[in-house]
C-alpha positions in Angstrom: -117.8 30.2 -9.7 -117.2 29.8 -5.9 -114.0 27.8 -6.6 -112.7 30.6 -8.9 -113.5 33.3 -6.3 -111.8 31.2 -3.6 -108.7 30.8 -5.8 -108.5 34.5 -6.4 -108.9 35.4 -2.7 -106.3 32.7 -1.7 -103.8 34.0 -4.3 -104.1 37.6 -3.1 -103.9 36.4 0.5 -100.6 34.5 -0.2 -99.3 37.6 -2.1 -100.0 39.7 1.0 -98.4 37.1 3.3 -95.3 37.2 1.1 -95.0 41.0 1.5 -95.4 40.7 5.2 -92.7 38.1 5.3 -90.4 40.2 3.1 -90.9 43.2 5.5 -90.1 40.9 8.5 -87.0 39.6 6.8 -85.8 43.1 6.0 -86.5 44.4 9.5 -84.5 41.5 11.0 -81.6 42.1 8.7 -81.7 45.9 9.4 -81.6 45.1 13.2 -78.5 43.0 12.7 -76.9 45.5 10.4 -77.6 48.5 12.7 -76.0 46.6 15.6 -72.9 45.9 13.4 -72.7 49.5 12.4 -72.9 50.5 16.1 -70.0 48.2 16.9 -68.0 49.6 14.0 -68.5 53.1 15.6 -67.6 51.8 19.0 -71.1 52.8 20.2 -71.7 50.0 22.6 -74.8 51.7 24.0 -76.5 51.6 20.6 -75.3 48.1 20.0 -76.6 47.0 23.4 -80.0 48.5 22.5 -80.5 45.8 19.8 -79.9 43.0 22.3 -82.9 41.3 23.8 -83.8 41.8 27.5 -82.3 38.4 28.3 -79.0 39.4 26.7 -79.0 42.8 28.4 -79.7 41.1 31.7 -76.7 38.7 31.2 -74.2 41.5 30.5 -75.9 44.3 32.6 -74.0 47.2 30.9 -73.1 48.2 27.3 -69.4 48.2 28.3 -69.6 44.5 29.4 -71.4 43.6 26.3 -68.8 45.4 24.1 -65.9 43.6 25.8 -67.6 40.3 25.2 -68.1 41.1 21.5 -64.6 42.4 21.0 -63.1 39.2 22.6 -65.6 36.6 21.5 -66.8 37.9 18.2 -64.1 40.2 16.7 -65.5 39.5 13.2 -68.8 41.2 14.3 -67.0 44.1 16.0 -64.9 44.9 12.9 -66.3 43.1 9.8 -65.0 43.7 6.3 -68.2 42.4 4.6 -71.6 41.1 5.8 -73.9 38.9 3.7 -77.3 37.7 4.8 -78.4 34.2 3.9 -81.6 32.4 4.8 -84.0 33.1 7.7 -85.3 29.9 9.1 -87.8 28.9 11.8 -86.9 26.2 14.3 -89.4 25.2 17.0 -91.2 28.5 16.6 -88.0 30.6 16.8 -86.4 32.6 14.0 -82.8 32.3 13.0 -81.0 34.5 10.5 -77.8 33.1 9.0 -75.1 35.6 8.2 -71.7 35.3 6.6 -69.1 37.8 7.8 -65.7 38.3 6.2 -63.3 39.6 8.8 -60.5 42.1 8.1 -58.0 39.2 7.5 -60.3 37.8 4.8 -61.5 34.8 6.8 -65.2 33.9 6.4 -67.4 33.1 9.4 -71.0 31.9 9.4 -73.1 33.0 12.3 -76.7 32.3 13.3 -78.6 35.1 15.0 -81.7 34.2 17.0 -84.2 36.9 16.7 -87.2 37.8 18.8 -89.8 40.5 18.6 -90.2 42.7 21.7 -92.8 45.4 21.7 -93.0 45.3 17.9 -89.2 45.6 17.4 -86.8 42.8 16.4 -84.0 42.2 18.8 -81.1 39.8 18.9 -81.5 37.0 21.5 -78.3 35.2 20.8 -75.6 34.6 18.3 -73.9 31.3 17.5 -70.7 30.9 15.5 -71.4 27.9 13.2 -68.7 25.5 12.1 -68.3 25.3 8.4 -66.1 22.8 6.6 -64.8 25.4 4.1 -66.5 28.7 3.0 -63.8 29.7 0.6 -63.1 33.4 -0.2 
């Protein structure tokens, strides 16, 4: 009897954990998507607000941040399509993989490091990953 009760409680606990994880994954993807939408609208202030305090400290102003993205990550500034892949944990940090198709049709895989600040997800860095061939 105790074993059955434990199994039921454990199963419900895992189901709740899955929902919390789904909500976290959605919130992270929404943060990235909201920043991309801000870039598409040339709203560097809004885009800057999704960056972590560390990133904000590095660039100091939304304008500096916007110039860096335009020059270093043009596929993020003006994407044609955005697809979210897996969210992974490495050494206690969360990384969201994203494939972006730029306006020329080229595919780029990026890895966003995400952190939680005051209950909100923020972008703590983006790395362009080298891929052998993503195809179109």
